N, C-alpha and C positions, 0 to 999 in steps of 0.2 A: 508495500501500499505508499503510495507515494502522500510526501504530505499538503500539493499541492490537487491530491483529489477525495482528504479526508471530507469534501463537500460531500457528495455524490455514493457514503457507504452506506448500506441499509443495515444500523453506529447513532444509534440518540449524542449519544458520546461521541463517537468521532464526529459529526453536526455541528454538535457545540465548541468543540478543541477548533474545527474549523471558522469559527468565530473567539474566540476569547480564548487560544490557549497559546499566550505567551504570553511568560512573565509583566515585556509589556503594556499588556495589554487588560491583563488581569490587574497590574500598579493603577493604570489607566481606573479601569474603575471605580477601584478602593477609591484613587481622589472623586470622583461624582456623584460616590457615594460619599459622600465627604461634604460636598459642594464645593467649585470647584466644577468651575462652568471656561475655563478661556487659560487659549491656549497659551503664555503668556506663561498661565496660574498653573498650569499641569507645566510648564518645560520649569519651569523656577520646584517645582514640588520634586518633583522627581529627577532634576538632574541626565532626565536627556536627549540629544537628539534633535534635532528638531526634522531632520524626515524620519528616525524612526520614529518624532513624538507622528507631526502629519498624518503620516501612513500606517500607525493602530485609528488615529479618530478617523482618519480618511477611512477607513473599513465598516467602524464601531458604524458609523453615519451607517455609509453604502447595508448592511445587515440590517438597518431598524433599532439599529441597542439606542444612536444619541439622536439627536437631531443637532442640527445646523440652527437657532435662533438669532439675525439682525435685535443688536439693542443696541446700535447708529445710520443712519444710517449715509451721513456724507464727515466719513468718511464711512459706506460701510464696514461694517462691525457685527464681525461674531460670533455665535458665542456652543457652548455645546451642555444639549442636557439627558436625561437623560428619560427615553421614553418609557411605555407602558410594556414594551421586551421587554425592558433593561430594567427596570424597577425588578424585573421578574426574577433577574437573576440574582434579585438580594440574598436568596438565602445562601443559592451554594457559592458564597462570599462569608455571608457566616459561615460558613462550613471547615473552608480556610481559614478561616480569622479562627475560631472556639482552635482547627485541628493543631497550628501555630502555636495557641496560647496553650496547648498542652503537653506536648514536646519538644517547640521550636524556643518554648521561653529563657529566659536566664532567673538569673535569683533572685528576682525582679519581681516576677511573675509575669505577669499582661498588662501590655505597654498599654493599653486603652479602657477601660472596665464598657458594657455592653448594658446600660439604660432601662424598661423597660418602661416605655411613657407613663401606659394605663396605670403603671403600679406603680414605681418608684424603685424597683430592685434591679441589684445585676439578675442580669441571667445571659439563659448559653442556647444557641438555636437549636433545636429538638425534632429531628422528626418525628412525624409525626403520621399513623393511615390514615388518609383522605373519611374515611366509612367509617371507622369506631372510632379514633380521636385514641390512643394505645399510641405511644412512642414504638421503635421501627429498629430493629438491626441489623444487621447484615442477614442474621439467622433465620432471625423475619422472615424475607418474600424467598418464593415462590419461584422460577423465572419457569415463566412460557414464552412462548415463537407465534407472533400475527399467522391466523390462518394464508394470508400472503409467504409472511414468510418460513414453516413450516416446513421442517428436518434443513433448512439451508445453516440459523444462524448459532448453536448454541452444541458443544463443543458429546461429542456424538453420547459417553458417558453420564451427557448430565437428563433428566427426566424431572416432571416434575408427578407428585404428590397425587394427580387428577390420571398418568401416564404410570405408574408404576405395577 
């Protein structure tokens, strides 16, 4: 599989990585969730080259994750704002942050605490079942290929509970 062809793969993770699968893109998203919107602010906060930043912002805009919105007409100046599609990446970004806090943190602990606006308590994102609300871990999930992909995607030894 070639990197340029990830968006053509019959795999949601590969397709997602075709948009957000490099460190600079994830850091641009981090800054977007922190409220950074202007090119020069991204550049200053990230320390990334203009060329790399322009490329990542263009890719995120073309993918519909960010929108360019004019904030000044003469001369035309635009800023980048998260779209609904972009905001829907928050759980994935928060999951990566939680993993980093747990496994990559130093003696000082997590550098930023996440407080739930409603109750005010420090929190971590938790994956829950959309149907019953129970927390979900990898061992709690059974995979099943969609009918259009039956027998094509999962390893041969994989069996769902229904078929074993």
